[in-house]
N, C-alpha and C positions, 0 to 999 in steps of 0.2 A: 512433397511437403504436406503435412496434415492440416485439417481445417482450422484447428486452434491457432496455429501460427499464421495462416493466411488471413484469418479474421482479425487477429491482433495487428498485423502489419497494416491492413486497410484502415482499421479504427484509429490507431495511434499516429498514422501518417497523414491524417486530415490536416489541411494547411493551418487551421486555427488552433490546433491542439496545444502547440507550444505556448501561445498567449493565454489560453483559457486555463491550462494546468498551472501556469506560473502564478495565477491569482487566487488559487484555492484557499490559501490561508487568509486572504482578505475577504473571503466570501462565505466560508462554511466553518462553523464552530467545531465540528467534529474533526476537521482537518487541522485546525489550530491545536487541538488537544493531542491528536495523534503525532503530529510533527514535534510538538514540545516533548512528548514522552520519548520519542526516538532520539531527539537531540540530547536529552539528559542521559539516556543509556549510552550513547556513543561517547560523550565527553567523559563519562566515568570509566571508560575502558581504553584510553589512548596511550597509556604507559607502554613504551616499547613498540608502538605502532608507527611505522614509517611509510609503508606502501599499502594502498587500499584499492580493492576492486568494488565498484558500485554497479551492480547488475540491475538493469531497468532503472537507470538513474534519472530519467525524466528531464526536468528543467534545471536540475543541478542543486536542489535544496541542500542535500547532504554532501555532494561532491565539493561544493563551494565551501561549506562549513568546515569540512575536514582539511581542505587546501589552506584555509585561513589559519588552521591550527598546525600547519607545517607538513602535512602529509602529501605524498605524491599519489595522485588519484587517477585511476583509469575509469573513465565515465563511459559506461557501456549501455546502449539503448537501441531499441528497434525502430525508433521514430526520428527521422531527420529533422522535422520541425521542432521537436523538443530538444534535440542536440543543438540546433542553431540558437534556440532561446537560452539554453544553458551556457553556450559560448558568450553570448551577449551579456549575460548576468556575471559570468566569471570575469570578463574583461572589465566590467564596471566595478567589481569588487577587488580588482588588482591581482587576481590569482590565475589568470589564463595560462601562465607558464607552468603552473603546478598541476595541470590537469591534461590528460591525454584522452581525446574523444574518439570512441570507436562505435561504429554502427554495426549491430548484429543482434541475433536472437539468442536467448538463454539456452535454447535447445542445442546450440552448437558452440561450445567453449574450447574446441580442439586446438585453437591457436595459442592457448595458454598452458604453460607447463605446470607440472605438479608443484604445489607449495610456492606459487609465484608471488603471493601477496601476504603481508602480515595479517591483514584483516579483509574479510569478504562480507559485503552487505548487500541486501536486496529488499527494498521496502515498497509498500503499497501493493503487494500481492502479485507482481509479475510472474512469480513461480506458479501461482494458481491458474494463470492463463495459458500454461503449457500443457494442459491435459491432452493426452494420457501420459505425458512424459514427466510429470511433476516430481516423481521420486528420482528419476535419472538426473534431472536438473539439480536437485538438492545434492545428489552424489557428486556431480561435477563441481558445484560451488564449494563443497568441502575438499575436493581434490586439489583445487588451486589455492586453498587456504593454508597458511602456515601456523597462525596463532589463534585468532578469534573469528567466529562467524556470527553475524546478527542478521536475521531475516524476519520478514513478516509475510504471512499468507492469509488468504481469506478464511475466516472463522465460520465453521458450520453452526455452532451454537449461537454465534453472533448474527448470522444471516437468517436463521429460522424465524425469529420474530418478525422479520420483514414480510413474511407471507401472511401475517395477520395485521399488517400496518402499511397500507399503500402510501401514507403521507409521512413516513418516518423521517424523510429528509427535511421536512418543514421545521421540525424541532430544532434543527441546527443551522438555520439561516441567520447569518449575522445581520444582514440588512435586506429585508424583503422588498425594498424599493430600488435595489441596485439593478443595473442593466444586464447582468450576467444572464445569458439565455436559459440556462438550466434553472436558475432562481426564478425567472419569469414563468417558466413552465410549471414549477412546483406551486407557485402562488396561484396562477390562473387555473390550474387543473385540480386544486385541492377539493373543492366542493364536488366536482364530478367523480373524483377518485373515491371519496367517501360514499357518495350515492350509489355508485356502480359496484362497490365492493361486496364480495361474499366470501366467507371462509371456506377453504377446501382442505379438509383433513388429508386427502390423498396426496396433495401436492406437498404438504408438510412432511408426511411420512416418507415420501420418495426422497426428498432432500436429506432427511435424517438418515436414511438407509444408504443411499449411494453417494451423497455429498456433491452431486453434480448439478450445477445451474446452467441451463442451456443445452443445446444439442441439435436436434433435427430442424427445429424452426430457425435457428440462427444460420445453419448451413444453407437452408433454402433461401433465406433472405440474402445471404452472401452471393449465392449463385444467381440471384435475380438482380444483382448489382447494388444491393443495399450495404449498409454499414452497421451490422448488428453489434451489440455488446459482446465482449469476449465470452467464449465457453469457459466456465469457471469451476475449478475443483475446490471445494471447501474442506478444511481439515478439522478433525477433532484434536483437542490438546494432546491426549495420550498418543494418538497416531503420529503427530508431528515429532513429539519427543522420541518415540521409538525409532522413527526413520533416522533422525539425527544420531542417535546412539549407534544404530547399525553402521553408520558411516564414520564412526570413531569420535563423535563429538562428546565431550565430557563437561561436567559442571554446568548443566543446562538450567537456565532460568527462563520463565515464561511470563507473559503479561498480555492483557487485553485492553489496550488504550481505548477509552471511551466508556468503559463499564460504569464508572461513577456518574458520568454526565448523562447517561441514558435515563437516569431517574429524575432529571430536572427539566421543567417545562421551558419552552423557548423564551418566554418573557424574562425569566430569571437568568437564563444563560446569557442573553443579550446584555442584561444589566451588569452581570459580572464581567463580561468581556470588555465592556466599555469603560470600566474603572480600572486603571493600571494596577493599583494596589490589590484590589480584589482578584483581578485576573492572575497576577503572579502567585498569590496564595492559593488560588483555586487550582492552578496547573500543578503546583507542588503536591497538593492533596490528591489530585487525580493520579499523578505518577505513583504515589505510595499505594493508593487504593487499587489501582488497575494492575499493579504488579503482584498483588496477593494471589497465590495459586488457586484459591477458592473461587475467584471471579474471572480468571484469565480467559476462559472461553467465551465470556459475555462482552468482550470488547465490541465497539460499534461496528467495525468491519473486519479488523485484522487481528490475527493471533501472532504475537511477537515472541521470538525465541532467540536466546543468546547462549553461546557456549564456547569452549576452547578445544583445540585440536591437540 
């Protein structure tokens, strides 16, 4: 087993991951925007869709949504804590019988036959965490798909600005006084992050050229018993489109959820999110803006692609 998979298994199987991940839309504005965009995209393509494979399905945000719309969903994830949280949420929503839960890694989909599912989805970039197997994984996801595939991966153009902004997450805190541990870290470390920051052109150029975030340091931390963030491969828009075309995907559309919101300061984002009418209108504008091909690479974290087989 390669290190990307080992690191992902250790990271996502931490006991508190299910609970923390299930609250992201209550905590981070960028997650609200991204999930809203994906929901709109999914619901606009459900005609003729009966069976769905959700790869890297996490706490069930979209498995449950699709089950509530009558789909039979296979919820596939590497994390047992997140599967347990998804089961809990599915039972509460009354759709437990519409979802089959399978623990596994995207690197191995050999249990699923060709064209097993009408729709295949994979969101929040689990494909990017399978480096160096990311292209093979996309190929496998298309193999098991019969009609439509919708995936999101880490965006290289989206991530590059992070290397000049160590406090980028603070812009998207919905409530900086909440008790989420990552929110507390963002708030408490903001001043130090700014004070200690220096811009490193070489780091930017390396990510631009090879697309890889992480590597030897993460492996060393893992070997020392730590829980590093996943080694992450980031995609350029044209690169992802070409890979999908090579595997037979047609009518490809792309989007960068969060591109519009990146231009707005936290104080105004919070004001918008806390007003139901403004929030609904804002999310609709984000969906339209972020789907424009000229900005798709500048989504907050992810590059979203949809197409048909």
